N, C-alpha and C positions, 0 to 999 in steps of 0.2 A: 524938198523940205517935208519932214513927217507931219502928217495932219493929226491933231488931237482929236480924238473921238469921245462923245459922251456915250457910254454904254449903258446909261441908266434904264433905257427902254428895252434892252435886250432880254431876251427869255429863251428857255429851252424849247426844243422842237416838240415836245411831248405836252399834250394838254390833259390836264387832270379832268376826267369826266365823271369821277365817282366811282368808277368800276376798275380803274387802273392805278389805284393809290400806291401799290407796292412798287410798280415800275417807275411811276412819276416820281416819287420820293427818292428813288435810287439816282435817277437822273439829275433831279434838282440838288440833291445833297453833293453829288460830284461836280456839278456846275458851280455851286457856292464855294465848294473847297478850292476849285480852280481860280476862283476870284478872291481867295483868301478872305471870305465872309462867313464860313460856317461856324466861327466862334460866336457870332450873333444869335445863332440858332441853338448851339450847344450850351450857351450861358457863359461862356468864357469871357466874351466882350459885353460888359454890362454898361448900362447908361450911367455916366458920371453924376455923382450926387454931391460930391464935396465942393460946394460953392466958394469955399475959402481959398483954394488953390489958385495960384497966379494964372494958370493956363485952363482953368475951368471952362470959360466960355469957348475956347478953341477946341478943346476936347469934346465938349457937348455937341458943338456944331458938327465936328467929324463924325461922331457917334450917330446923329440924327440923319446926316446925309447917307451914310452906309446903310442904316436901317430902313430909310425910305427907299433906297434903291432895291433892297432885298424884297420888301413888300410889294414894290412895283413888278419886280421879276416874277414873285409868286403869282400876283394878280394877272399878269400876262400870260401865264401858263395854266390857268384854270378856266373852266366854263364860266360864263357870265353869272349863271345862277349860283355857283359856288363863291365866286368872288364877291357877290353882294353880302354874303354872310360874314365876310372877312373885315368889313369897314368898322366894326365895333371895336377892333383891337388896334393897339397903339405900337406894339413892338412886333418885329418879325418873329421873335421866339413864340409870342402869344398866338400868332397866326399859324405857325408850324405845329404848335402843340394842339391847337383846335383841330386842324386837319388830321393829325395823327390820331387823336382820340375818336374823330368822327368815322374815319375809314378803316382804322385797324380793328375796331370792334366787329366789323362785318367780315373779317377774313374767313371765318368758318364757312359762311354761305358762299364766299368767293371760291374757297377750296373745293366745296362740294360741286359748284357748278363747273369748274375746271376739271375735276375728276370725271364728271359726267360727260363732259365735251371730249375729253381723251378716249373714254370708252366708246363714244358714239362715232368718233372719226373714222370715216371710210375713204379709201383711195378713190373709188368710183372713176371719174374721168380725169382725175388729176395725174399729172406726171409723178414719177417716183420723187423728184426734186421738190415738186410742190407738196406732195403729201408729207415728205420728211420736214420741210419748213414749217408747215402747219403744225405737226406733231411737236417739233422742237419748240415752237413759239408757246403752245399750251403748256409743255413740261416747264419752260423757263418762267412762265407766269406762276405756275404753281410753286416752284422753288422760290420765287420772290415772296409768295404769301407766307410760305413756311419760315423763311428767314425773319420776316416781319414778326411773326409769332414768337420766335426764339428771342428776338430783340425786346419785345414787350415783356416776355417772361423774365428776362434778365433784369429789366428795369424794376419789375415787381419784387424780384428776389433781393436786388440792391436795396430797395426801400425797406424791405422787411429786416434785412440784416442791419441797416442803419438805425431803425426803430429799436431792435434789439440791443445794439451797442449803446445807444443812449439811454435806455432804461435799465441797464446794468449798473 
């Protein structure tokens, strides 16, 4: 007989430490998409507010359960010092947006550090494979910070276009 598991405590294997936001957010986004929960972060699944509908209580309960799972998954994948900052938020979207604002702003410093690390990396006593792995890791991290910059730029441009459209 198949056992029913409660996966509410499950988390991704990457822990956000404040320096690896681009990679952590990539892993967490894919994890949430795999759980069919990304809509709670993107804003597609919003908290039901129409208390007059017959199934309001059921819909609200379902939304709150999913929202709480996501917050738990996020808290289980961040350092304790980061997690304590999240307690003031009630929705997974608010938590995600806070982390995004907090760690996307520092991408330029992260990019500079990664570029410096790439320039400074030397093979020395590493095997060719170890050196290649170390270099690839740095390049991949740099690519993730750049894609986060482009994503943030896209959001800014979208907001400006929306404002222009509404003001016309």
